[in-house]
N, C-alpha and C positions, 0 to 999 in steps of 0.2 A: 697104138697110142705111143707117144714119144717116151715119156718116163713118168715115174710115180710123182715127182715134184710138180710137173706141169698138170697132171691129172688132179692133184690136190688143189692147185691154184684155180683150175677150172671149176672144181666143186665149190670152193670158197666163193668164187665169183657168182655162181648160180645161187648159192645160199644168200649172198648179199643182195642180188637182184630180187630174189623171192621175198626177202625180208622187207625191202623197200616197196615192193609192189603191193604188199598187204595194206599199206597206209597211204599210198599215192592217190591223189585225186583222179588222175587218168592212168590207170595201171595196165591198160591193154598193151602198149609197146613193151613194157617190162615182162609181162607174162608171155608175150610172143617170143621175146628173146630167150627166155628160160626154156620154152617149149622147143625151139629150134636147136638150142645148145644141147639139151638132153637127147633129142632125136639123133643128132650127129654123134654124141658120145655112145649111144646105143649101137649105131652103125659101125663105129670104129672099135667097139669092144671095151671102151673105157667105163661103161656103165652096164648094168644088167637089170632086167625086170625081175622083181622078187615075187610079187603076187598082187592080189586085189584087196582093197580095204573098203569098208563101208564109209561113206562120208559122215562126218560127225554131226554137222548141222545141215540136213538136206533142205534144198530149196523147195518151197511149196509143199512140204511134208511128203515128198516123193523120194523114197530110198534109192540111192544109186551108189556106184562104186568108183574108186579111182585106182590107178596103177601105182604101186610102190616101186620106186627105182632106187637102186643102190649105186652110188658113185663114190668109191673109196669108203670112207667112214661116214659119209653123209647119206641121208635118205630123203627123197623128194617124192611128191605125188604129181602125177600127170593125168590127163584124161585118157580113158581106155579106148582102144580100137576094137573092132568087132572080134578079131582073132583072139584078143587077150582073154575074153571070157571062156573060150574053149581051151586055151593053152596054159593059162596061169591058175595056180591054186587060189581059192578065196580064203583070206586070212581072218575074215570077220571084222570085229571092231579094231580101231587103231589102239596101239599101246600108248596110253597117255603119259607113261613114265619115261619113255625114250625122248631125248632131245638131241638135236644135232650139236656138235661141238661149237662153242661160242668162238667165232672168228671175226676179225675186223678187217674190212677192206673198203675203200671209198667206193661209192656208187660209180663215179666217173671211171675209176680204174677197172671195176668189174665189167662195166659196159664195154670199154675198149677191149678188154681181154676176150670177152664173148663175141663181140662183133668181128674181131680178127680171126677167132677160131671158126666161127660159122660162115663168115664171108658175106653176111647180110649187112646192108646199110641201115643203121639205126636212125629213126627220125629224131631230129633235134627238137628240143622243147620249143613250142611255139612262142614267139616273142609277143609280149602284150602290146596291143595297139595303143598308141598314144592319142588320147582324145584332146581335141582343142578345147580350151576353156570357153564355156558358153558366154556369149555377151549378154549383158543385162538387157532385157526387152523393155524398151521405152514406148510409151503410148503417145501417139501423135495427137496433138491438141489443136483444134481450130481456134482462131482468134475470137470466135463468137461465143464460145462456151463460158459459162459462169462457174466459178469455183467457189465451193463453200469452204470456209476455213474451219468450221466446226459443225457439230450436229445442230446446234441452235440456229446457225445462219440459214439453214434450209427452211425454217418456219418463219415465214414473213407474213 
């Protein structure tokens, strides 16, 4: 890894992407970027796997675990691989008292930093399609139709 400053910047970028992914309507690209960035940090030695944690709110009431990864002073959770269950200690429940440091970075800056670091191309947000205004549908009338001007006109 280059230096502690760039490692901290990458950790803040992952933190920012993760924070936005939790509330994004389509969070898949953000979580994919986080996953690839953490994997690359693990390869280069900028991050380390600490252990396994139980998931706080398991899906469909099935208990499962996540991997706790330390990157500088930040902690992140990722999905475990098969080897992780054999190699890492299980830490039990998450410590709800611990919080990552509050940092601010724009999502655009964080995405650029992580895409440059990982080398993957990030999908840009889909542009909304512009709908043509619908024309008012008019009913064709033949010359022989008789029109009633009111309810009472129909009773002859």
